[in-house]
N, C-alpha and C positions, 0 to 999 in steps of 0.2 A: 185848390182854387185860390187865386189872388183876388182880393177885394180892394177897391180904390182907397187910398189913404185919405182920411178925413180929419179935419181939425176938430178939436173938442169944442163943445158949445161955449159961447162967450159968457163964462161964469167968472165972477171976480174971486180970486183966491183969498182965503182967510187964514186965520191962525191954525185952523184945522184942515182946511182944503188947500192943496198945493198943486201947482201946475209944474209938471216935470218934463223938461225938454229932452228931445232925443239928440244924442251926440252924432248919430248917423241917420239923417232923414232918408226915408225911402219914398219912391214914387207910388208904391202900393203897400197896403198893410197886409201882413201875412194872414192866412186863413185862421179861423178860430182854433183848429186842432194844432196847427203849427205854433201859434201863440202859446197854447197851453204847455207844449213841450219846452219851449224856450223859457217861459216864466217858471215852470217847475224846476228846471235845471238851475236857474238863478237862485231860487229859494233854498234849494238844497245846499248850494255853495255858501249861502249865508249862515248855515248851521241849523236850519229848520229840518225836522225829521219827516214831516208830512206836509204836503200842500195840496189843496183841492180847490175846485171852482164850482160856483153855483150861480145861476141867474139872480139878479136883484128883483125879488118879488115879495109880496107880503107872506108872512109866516102865520097863516090863519089859525091852524090848530094850536100852535104854540101861544098865540095871542090869547086864545080862550083858556088855555091851561094856566097862563099867568093871571088872568082875571079871576079865575076860580081860587087860585092860591092866595091872591091878595084879599079876596072877599073873606077868606077864613083867617085873616090876620096873621098868617104864618111869617110875614116879613118883619114883624115886631116894630122896632123903631126906624127901620130903613124906609122912611117915607119917600125917599127919592125914587124908589122902585114903582111907586104908584102915581108919580107925577112926571111932567116933562114930555118929550117926544114919544111917539108910538114906537116901542122897542121892537115891534114885529115888522116895521116898515123901514128898511135901510135907505129908501129914497129920501127920507127926512134928514138923513145925514149927508147925502150927496145926491141932489135931484138928477144929475146927469149920469149917475152910475148905471152900468149895465151888467157888471160882473162883481161878485163878492169873492175875493180870494181869502181862503182860510189857511192858516199855518199853525204848526205845533212846534214849540221850542222845548227841548227836554232839559230838566234840571236834575242834578245828582240825586240818586236814591239815598235814603238813610243807610248808614253803615250798620250791619247787624250788631246788636249789643254784645254778642259773643266775641266780636273782634275788638270791641272798645274796652272790655272789662267792666266790672261793676261800677255803675255811676253813683256819685254821692247823692244822698237823699235831699241835698239842697240844690241839686242841679235844676236848671230851668229848661223847659222843653219848648222850642219854637217850631212851628210848622216848617218843613224843610224847604219849601219854596222861598221862604223869607231869609234863608241863611246867607244869600249872596247879595249882589247889587239889585236895585229896584227893577223888577222885571218890566214894569211899565216903560221905563226909560230904555231898557235894553231892546225890548221888542219893537217899540216905536222907531228907534233908530234903524233897526234892521228892515222894518217895513218901508221906511222912506228910501232905503237903498234898493229895496225890491221895486218900488215905484219907478225909480230911475231906470232899473233894468227893464221894466215894462215899456217905458218910453223907447228905449233902445230897440227892444224886440219889435215894437209896433212901427218904428221908423217915423214917429210923430210925437208931438207933445201929448201928454196924458194927464188928465185931471184925476187926482186921487185923494183919498182920505184914509189915514192910518188909524186903526182902532185897537184898543185893548179893553179889558173888562170895565173900565171907567166910562166907556161910551155907552149910550142908551141903545144897545143892540143885544138881541138874544143870541149870544155867540155860541152857545152849545147846540142850539138848533141849527145854526149856520154850519157848525162843524159836521153835524150829521148829514145835512143836505149836500155838503161839499165832499163827502166821502172821507173825511179826515178821521173821524172817530164816531162812536155811537154812545148813546145815553145809557149810563149804568143805572142800576137801581138806587145807587147812592147819590144820584144826580151828577156825579162826576162824568167827564168824557173819557172813554177808554179808546186809546189808539191801538188797533190790532198790531201785535208784535212789539209794542212799546209799553203799553199799560197806561196808568193814570198820571205818572210823574212828568206831565207836560203842562205848559202854559200856552194858551191860545192867543192868536192875534188875527186881525182881519184887515184887508185892504180893499177898499171900494175903488173901482176904476171905471172909466168911461170907455172900456174896450169890451168887445164881444169875444169871450174866451170859451172854448168848448167845455161844457160842464162835466162833472164826475157823477157817478151814481151814488145815491143816498145810502148810508149805512144804517141798518136797523139794529135794535138791541140784540145782543147775543149772550146775555147772562144766563139764560135757561132757568133752571130751578134753584140756582145758587142764591142764598140770602145771607152770605157771610157778613157783608157790610151792614145790613140791617140789624143783624143779631149782635154785632160787636160794638155798636155805638154806645159809649159810656153813659150817655144821658137819655137814651131812647128817643132821639130826635126824629126818627123816621116814622111818619104816620103810616106809610105803606111804601111799596116799591115806587121809586121815582118821585115821592112826595116827602119833602123835608119841612119840619116845623123849625124854622130858623131860631125861634125863641128858645129852643132847647139845645141848639147846636153850640159846641164849645168854641168854634170859630166865631160865631156871632157874639157869644157871651164875653169873649176875651178881646174882640176887636171892634165890633160894631156898637155894642151896648155901652152907653156912656155913664149910666147910673149904677145902682147897686145890683149885683148878681143875685138872683133869687136864692134864698137860703137853702132850699131843698136841692139845689143843683150844685152847690159849692163843693161838697165832698166828692162829687163824681168827676170833677175836673182834673184831679191829680196834680201833677206839677206842670201842667200846660199853661203857658202864659201868653201865647200868641198862636191861635189856631190849633188844629188837631189833625193828625194823620192816621187815625185808627182805621177808618174805612178803607184807606189805601193799603195799610199794612196787611189786611186780611184778604184783599182782593186776589183771586187766583190769576188774574191777568197780569199781576205784578210779580208773579213767581218766576218768570223767564229772565232772560238777560237784560231786557230793556234796551235803551239806546246805547250804542257803543261809544258815541261821543256826546257829551253834554256841553251846554254853553259854558265856557270858562268863566264868564262874568257872574254866573250864578253859583259858583263854588263858595263854600263857607268862609265868611270873613272872620278874622281873629277876634274881633270885638264880641261876636256871638259866643265863641268858645271860652272867652275869658270871664264872662259874667255869670254869677249864680243868683239864687233867689234873694239872698240878703243884699247883694249888690243892687238888684232891681228895686227892692223895697226902699233902699237908702239912696237911690240914684239922684244925683244933683242935676241942675239944669244943664251945666256944661257936659256932664257925663251922658245925659240923655241925647244931647245934640250929636255927640261923638258916636253913640250907639246906633242912632237911626239915620245918620247922614248917608245919603245915597242908597237907602234901603227901603223895602216895603214896610218896615217897622214904623215908618212915619205915619202909617195909618192910625196908630194908637198914640195917645198922649202920655206924658210922663206919669200923670195921675192914674190913668188906666193900667199902665204897666205895674205901678206900685200896688194898686188894688189887686191885680192878678197875682202878683208875687205874694201878697199877704194870704190869699186863699191857698196858694200852693204850699206855703210854709205851714199852714194849718193842716194840710194833708200829708206833710212830710213824716210825721211821727218821730221827729228828732228833737231832743232836748236842746240842741244847739240853736234851734229856731226861737226859743223862748226869750232870751235876752234881747235880741234885736227887735222882736215884736213888742216887748215891753217899752223899749226906747221909743219906738214909733207911736205907740199908744199915748205915751206921755208928751211927746214933742212934735209929732207930725202936724203941720197946720191944716191939712186937708181932711175935712170930715169924712169924705168917701173912703179914704184910706184908713182912717182910724176905726171906722165902723167894721171894715173887713178884718182889720187887725184884731179887734175885740172878738170877732167870731173865731179867728184862728187860735187865740189864747184859750177860748172856751173848749176847743177840741183838744189842745195839747196839755193844758194845765201846766204843771211844773213850778219850780221855785219862783215866787213873786208874782205868779199869774193872777191869783185871786186878789191880792192887794191892788194890782194895777187895774183890774176890772172894776173893783169897788170905787177907785178914783174916777174911772171913766163913766161909771154909772151916774156921776154928777156932772158930766160934760155939758157945756152950754148948748151944744147941738143936740136936739132931741133925738135924731136918728142914731147918733153915736151912743147916747145914753141908753136907748132901747136895745141896741146891739149888745152893749155891755151887760145889761140886766139879763138878756137871753143867754149870754155866754155864762154868766154866773149860775143860771139854772142848769145849763149843760153840765157844769162842773159838779153840781149837786145831784143831778138825776141820772147822768149817764155814766156807765162804767167806762173809764178812760182807757184807751189802748196804752200798752207799756211804751214808755219813751226809751229810745235806744240811741246810743252814740254812733253816728255814722261818719266815716271819713269821706 
């Protein structure tokens, strides 16, 4: 059935809301089912592996789940999650929206370690989604192209807003409602046949498009992700205490990482992929094609933990340019590198840590360096910690005193030379 072509409401476009003109105006707008087929084809041609549609309506159950989660303070310092627009109401992002289009863009899976050979103990581990170009930019660009395609398919101008995870929208609930993926016990979105190595994007449009069926959880009795979490961040299935999550600790947390969690972080300096690594839905082939923009950049492969600890301002700008790593500051990366060096068990980490303890101007970094030296010991560590125990910054002095206690009371692991 054909429906009359209508012009979008008279809404003033903004930096986030855009009016996309049709290159081939039609007298009538295609029916919702036909629009769905045309838009789906356009999304797949842009490199998305899944696309789904859901009406724009309030996510009532998801809103209540978010309120409960926030009330338990599981969001930590992420105050933005508790403020601003109602994340369960997409109409607040575009009042004229009638359909929410959800897409999934695949990024390359980690290469098995067996194929890489043994890594150096000083290697830095970054969450794999951050190895390539900044996905926010990549996805938004593709969504704007998709909005142009929507206008062409509809034969009229289309009002649209492109969203990624920085928009106040419960995108994983949207993905389930649009039939793109279901909520895993790890809170990740699992796309059937693809797994979790995808990034989500959303496009709000003032078009009526035939909806897809919701996808319900399919994890069954599996608890692999819950059991494997290094820091025990899962309170229960589908409930994450972000304050214990390595992604939160290394990216969102601006201050000191809790001492009791540092040894559990390993060599992870930006995010964590453990729950994905053990998920059975990632055991298959995954996406045959991944977004080329998201392949690993040489800057990521070239830097190690010592390089991150000693990263200069210009080096930081080069490392994070055009990357999701911009989410963390240079100080946070150095803090994370100090913790990872303390977990390395390598004597090669001792000298750079001592240099940092003596010369780094940032108290946050020096405090974590002191902790690392307390774990490693090694030549000159005690003397450096004794100097730091007199640091003008009280927090650094306290960390140094605790590290000296660690040297005295803990049986230190053997230091080994790793290449």
